[in-house]
C-alpha positions, 0 to 999 in steps of 0.5 A: 408375124410374116404373111405366108402368102404375098399380096397380088401387088408384091406377087406381080412385082416379084414376077416382073423382077424375075423376068427382068433377072433372066434378061440381065443374066443373058446380057451378063453371060455375053457381056464381052459383046455388049456396049459400055459407056462411062457416066463418070469416074468409076460409074458405068452404064451398059446396054444391058442396063438400058434394056432391063429398065425399058423392059421393067417400064413396059411391064409396069405400064401394063400392070400398074399404069396409074403409078409413076416411075423412076428409073436410074437410066431413064429418070422420072419424077418423084411424087407423093403418089405411088412410084415405082423406082428401078435399078436395072442393074445395081453394081454394073462394075461388078457385072462387067467384071464377072462378079456375081455381086450384082442385082436387079432392084425394084421398089415402090415409094408412097409419100417418099417412103419405101413400101415394097421392095423386090431384088433379084441376084440373078447369078445367085439365083435368089429373089427377095421380096418384101412389103412393109409389115408383111415380112420377107419372102425368099424365092416365094416362100417366107423367110426369116433373118438368120441372127446367129453369130452376132459376136462376129461383127461385119458391116457393109460400107457403101462408097461413092465417087461424091464421098470426100476422101478424108471423111470417108476414111475417118468413117472407116477408121472409126468402124475399124477402131470399134472392132467391126470388120468392113466389107465394100461390095461396090453394090448397094443392093448386095450390101442391103440384101446380105444385111437382110439375110443376116450374112452381115450386121448392116449397111452404111452409106452416106451418099447414095440415090433412091434407086439404089435403096428403094428395094433393099430398105424394105427388105432390111425393115422387114428383117428387123433391122434398125433402118433409117433412109434420109433425103440429103439434097435440096428440095425438088424433084431431083432430091432423090439423087441425094440420099443416105441410108443406115440399117443394121443391128442395135449393136451396129447402130450404137457403134455408128452413132458417134461416127455419124451422130446427126446422120447428115453427110457433109 
């Protein structure tokens, strides 16, 4: 059963994410004047990403000085101890094009498992927060996933420039052949939040990173979705850059299994 009040740690993380969302929204509203660079093909970073991550890091250092931190823009080292994971703006391409489908994600990982997740969707004025075993909060109030209309089968499929095109195409074709409508939001956070809300049945992504999923994974888990997160890279501090995630309803996960039986991207 969901709690009716947040723990102190989740409440503080939610407050930090809300403040970061306001900062990010300010950049969004003046994005025609911000500096943008490209990390690689279709992978962009703006001064907004850097500024938002710096803000969150400063807040974490003040309120959780004993915890480690990893961020998409400034890096870090993943340990078995408590580690906050920041994606300052997930969906930068959407952000730059003026789409509302982007978010600020903050997760807490302990023993390499996400245990707290907070995701703010600034343009949509929504903030979701969850803690393992304690349910979900939407804009500060307890929330339950909408599970109506389950016969309308919709899945979010994450993409990556690291995907092999033939394998990605075969995966897509398999889902369509199984009569699933496939959405691609170009933002892992959006896919996972929409799954947790009940807008879609789940999110599948064969190649992703820890910062993309640390916040959303806990939301999906607490929404009652089957959720599997795996490291797929080699051992070492950089393995958080090589991950995979599948989260969804039982019917979606059953349809996915023959297409991705060992859950190991190749």
